[in-house]
Residue, then its C-alpha position, 0 to 999 in steps of 0.5 A: x407326097x409319095x403314096x404306097x400300098x403294101x401287103x406286109x404286116x404292120x410291124x415290118x413297115x419302116x416309118x416315122x410313125x405307125x398308126x394302129x386303129x383301136x376298135x370297140x369290142x373283140x376284133x375279128x380273128x385275123x385282126x386279133x392275131x395282128x394286134x396281139x403280135x403288135x402288142x407283144x412287140x410293144x411289151x404289152x403297152x397297148x393292153x396296159x394303156x387300155x386297162x388304165x383307160x389311156x387308150x380307148x376305142x372312142x374316136x379321136x382318143x390317141x396315145x403315142x408309144x415308142x416303137x420298140x421291136x417294130x420297124x416304125x420308130x413310133x406307134x400311135x394307138x388311135x380310137x376308131x369307135x365301134x366296128x359297125x359304125x366305121x363308115x366313109x365319114x369315120x374313115x376320112x376323119x380317122x385319117x385326118x385326125x392322125x395327121x393332125x395329131x402329128x402337129x409340131x413333130x418332125x414326122x415325114x413318113x407315116x404308115x397306117x394299118x388297115x385291119x382286114x375288118x376295114x376292107x370290104x365293109x358293107x357300103x365301104x369297099x376296100x378301094x374307097x377306104x384307101x381313097x378316103x384314108x389317103x384323102x383324109x391324111x392330105x387334107x389333115x396336113x392343111x392349116x390356114x395359120x401358115x397363109x400369112x405367118x412365116x413363123x408358124x411351126x405348129x402345123x401338121x407336118x408335110x409328109x414325104x411318104x404315106x404308106x397304107x398297110x393292108x395285108x392280103x389286099x389287092x395292092x394295085x387296086x388300092x394303090x390307084x384308089x389311094x392316088x386318086x384320094x391324094x389328088x382330091x385332097x390336094x384339090x381341096x387344099x386349093x379351095x381352102x387356101x382361096x377361101x381363107x385368104x382375106x378380103x383385102x388380099x382377094x378381090x373379084x379381080x384377084x380371084x379371076x387372076x388366081x383362076x387364070x393361073x390355075x387354068x394355064x397351069x392345068x390346060x383349062x380354057x378360061x374366059x373372064x367376063x368384066x363388067x362392061x361385057x356382062x352389062x352388054x349381055x344383059x346380066x342385070x342381077x349379077x351387075x346389081x350386086x357389085x355396084x357399090x364397090x370400087x372392086x369391079x365384078x368378074x364372071x370366071x368361066x372355066x372349061x375342060x374338054x373340047x367345046x361341044x363334047x359330052x361325057x360318057x353319060x351324055x352330060x356337060x356338067x356345069x358347076x356354079x359357085x358363089x364368089x362374094x369376096x366380101x359381103x357387108x350386106x350392101x345397103x341392107x348392111x349386116x350387124x358388126x358381129x362376125x362380119x369378119x367371116x364374110x370373106x368366106x362368102x366366096x367359098x362356093x366359087x373357090x370350090x368349083x374352081x378347085x373342083x374343075x382343076x382336080x377333075x382335069x388332073x384325074x380325067x384330062x379330057x372330061x367335058x366339064x364347066x365351072x362358073x364363078x360369079x365374083x363380086x364384092x357387096x358393099x354400100x356406096x354411092x352406086x349401090x343397088x337400093x332396096x326397091x330397085x328393079x333389075x332384069x336377069x339374063x333370062x329376061x325375068x325382072x326382079x325387085x331387090x327387097x334386100x341387098x343382103x340376099x345377093x348370092x341368089x342374084x349372081x347365081x341366077x345369072x350364072x346358072x342361065x349362062x351355064x345353060x347357054x354354054x351347053x350345060x345339061x346338068x347343073x350344081x351350084x354351091x353357095x354360102x347362101x343363107x344363115x338359116x341353113x346353119x341354124x337348121x343343120x349346124x356345121x356338119x351337114x349341108x342343106x341341099x335342093x334339087x330337081x328332078x329327084x333322080x338328079x338330086x339322088x345322083x349328087x347325094x350318092x356322090x357325096x356319100x361316097x366321098x363322106x360328105x353329108x347332105x340333107x334334102x330341103x323340099x321345094x314347097x311351091x306354095x311359098x312362091x307366092x311370098x316372093x311375088x312383087x307388084x312391080x316385077x316378076x318376083x322379089x329376091x326376099x320375102x317374109x322370114x318364115x320358110x326363108x331357107x326354102x324360098x332361097x332354093x325356090x328363087x334359084x329354081x326360076x333361073x334354070x331349065x335343066x336338072x339342077x342341085x343347089x348345095x347351101x354351105x352357109x353352115x358347113x363351109x367353115x369351122x369356128x373352132x378346131x376339131x380333131x380332124x380339121x383346123x378352124x376356117x374353110x373346110x373344102x366341103x362339097x369339093x370331093x362331091x363335085x369331083x366324084x360326080x364329074x368322074x362318073x362321066x368318065x367312060x369305063x373299060 
């Protein structure tokens, strides 16, 4: 898709469709004049529809109008809410919802007017607005129904051109930001495609093959560690999870930049993602209800694989690591049993109380290995718990981190990319609940405080600044939203890319 930023007036921009945001309240003077001229050229249709109630300033209320005396063939008047509430998240969702409204149409050229009141808002500068709008449109194109269906025709159209119309803006700065947004959006589609693929289509080996193809296509180095080598290295927790499956585990290690290099902030950022390609729960088998969703338990791995690809495309020499421990958790004659004792890569022994608390086992060994590869700062992403969804639903990601300054840096990167996090405390008193008679700790304990305990367990396997993003709720949607389809959301991908790019030298 070609992206252009222009400083023309919106009525003079040629496109299949021009999107016009409708805000609550009286617009600023400059915007009021533009709106008035647009409405005049539309024969007063926006004002009439607004009086009738068909066009409302409520987000995601939209009406399609014939272009009439405009260069665009069609106009979409789209509610954008109150001006004071139009933040980064609103900008991203506004753009994505416009693209999704075009599902089933023949549109190939989309223009979006960015009113002057949108540019340079407190907490959302013009460049970030352009980035988020471009990213939102690209991610809005995505529809997983096309993965396995050749006859699906109701997906949003793949655009040839997106034009951001910003009269009076710094076109060069917004152009660069919008191009960055397109690249981040394309990376999120990689993560979503991998996450949405069925478990009989993506085993640990197939995920490793997909990562290898992406690495070769993008100039990344890759090391895929099979079960024999992992066992020799002492990855007892990682190996414990995949024993019951005929599909052997793989630890996927991707690197960008040269060995030993640090970024401009003196970091080697290590991204670690949980890659359970299907999670039956193992011997501690899950209930049948919604077990089909457990193909999504690989989403963290898909996200970090996509993030390092995206970061490379934006900063080819940036030092960065991504580790994706990939396993299938199944019951079988060789499965790990409740009560088994395993030894982690860092030497600690763990009593496996619950084989369905498997994500923390594979992540623990991967975090240790990331540090051995030189990672100075760590972020792991995982569909780790159901408790996080019960606490925060689908719209917020629960997160842990230490020290506080590192968590704050991760959360700030998320805020800039319109991704929401809620910090969960690491309550040291709960560590006692994970004590074992036979080992250093157990992987599960009493149900109270289970969300906190999941973070406390992972903390035992890192020594560097670390953040844990639990996407157990936010990784996928069960119903279509105005801005997104059902299925994988790509959440945290943009955060990880933003965090990595902050290590690029400026100037």
